[in-house]
C-alpha positions in Angstrom: -6.4 -13.4 1.9 -5.6 -10.4 3.1 -7.0 -7.1 1.3 -4.6 -5.3 -0.2 -4.9 -1.3 1.3 -5.6 0.9 -1.7 -6.7 4.6 -1.6 -10.3 4.7 -3.6 -10.7 5.3 -7.0 -11.2 8.8 -8.2 -14.8 9.1 -8.8 -16.5 7.7 -11.7 -14.1 5.0 -12.1 -13.3 1.3 -10.0 -10.1 -0.7 -9.0 -9.0 -3.1 -11.6 -6.1 -5.3 -11.7 -4.7 -5.9 -14.4 -1.6 -7.9 -16.2 1.4 -7.5 -18.6 -0.3 -10.0 -20.5 -2.8 -8.0 -21.1 -5.4 -9.5 -18.7 -7.5 -7.7 -16.3 -9.6 -8.0 -13.5 -12.0 -6.1 -10.9 -11.8 -8.8 -9.0 -8.8 -8.3 -6.1 -6.2 -10.8 -6.9 -2.4 -11.0 -6.3 -1.7 -12.9 -9.4 -2.9 -13.4 -13.2 -5.4 -16.1 -14.0 -3.9 -17.0 -17.2 -0.1 -16.3 -16.9 0.7 -16.2 -12.8 1.8 -12.7 -12.8 2.2 -10.4 -10.6 -1.4 -8.0 -10.7 -1.0 -4.4 -10.7 -3.7 -2.4 -9.4 -5.1 0.6 -11.5 -8.2 2.4 -12.1 -10.8 1.8 -14.9 -13.4 4.4 -15.9 -16.6 3.0 -14.4 -18.7 3.3 -18.0 -20.3 -0.2 -19.9 -23.1 -1.4 -21.8 -25.6 -4.1 -20.2 -24.7 -7.4 -21.9 -28.0 -9.1 -20.8 -29.8 -9.2 -17.4 -31.9 -11.4 -15.5 -34.1 -10.9 -12.5 -33.9 -14.0 -9.7 -37.2 -14.3 -7.9 -36.0 -16.6 -5.2 -32.5 -15.7 -3.8 -30.2 -16.4 -1.9 -30.7 -15.8 2.3 -29.8 -12.7 3.0 -31.4 -11.1 -0.2 -33.9 -9.0 -0.8 -36.4 -10.5 -3.8 -36.6 -9.7 -6.3 -33.0 -9.5 -7.3 -31.8 -7.8 -10.4 -28.4 -8.9 -11.9 -27.0 -7.4 -14.7 -23.9 -8.7 -17.1 -22.3 -5.5 -17.9 -19.8 -5.0 -20.7 -17.3 -2.1 -19.6 -15.7 0.0 -22.2 -12.3 -1.1 -20.8 -13.3 -4.5 -22.0 -13.5 -6.1 -18.6 -17.0 -7.7 -18.3 -18.8 -7.9 -14.5 -22.2 -8.6 -12.7 -24.0 -5.4 -11.2 -27.4 -5.5 -9.4 -30.1 -3.3 -10.5 -33.6 -2.3 -9.2 -35.9 -5.1 -11.0 -38.3 -1.9 -11.2 -35.8 -0.4 -13.9 -35.1 -3.0 -16.2 -31.9 -2.3 -18.6 -32.5 -3.1 -22.3 -29.3 -5.3 -23.9 -26.8 -2.6 -25.0 -27.8 0.3 -22.7 -24.9 2.7 -21.4 -24.6 2.5 -17.7 -22.5 3.4 -15.0 -21.0 1.3 -12.4 -21.2 2.7 -8.4 -19.9 0.1 -5.9 -22.0 0.5 -2.3 -19.1 1.5 -0.2 -21.3 -0.7 3.2 -21.7 -3.9 0.9 -19.1 -3.5 -1.9 -22.4 -4.5 -4.3 -21.8 -3.0 -7.6 -24.7 -1.1 -8.9 -25.6 0.3 -12.7 -27.0 3.5 -13.1 -28.4 5.1 -15.9 -26.5 8.1 -18.2 
């Protein structure tokens, strides 16, 4: 799939894609998975809360061990998965910010 050439989102925001039906995702898609209408690019605040987390001790090839992954419920209603440093384990319900690594595209949580 050809990537859209969009300007980077403003500071403290993430790129999102929303549909008129109310569906939204952080994944770059052309069509809504719910109604198949065309998604419109937008931005959403990067703030949310940790819903759950896990530490993967035996990661896939190419990933450092261990790998911390958190399920984060963004304040805008979108859920996403983000990495975290296993030395700083988050608590469920803890407020976090999501930042995107510009080189790898991976999402990371940081604590306000």
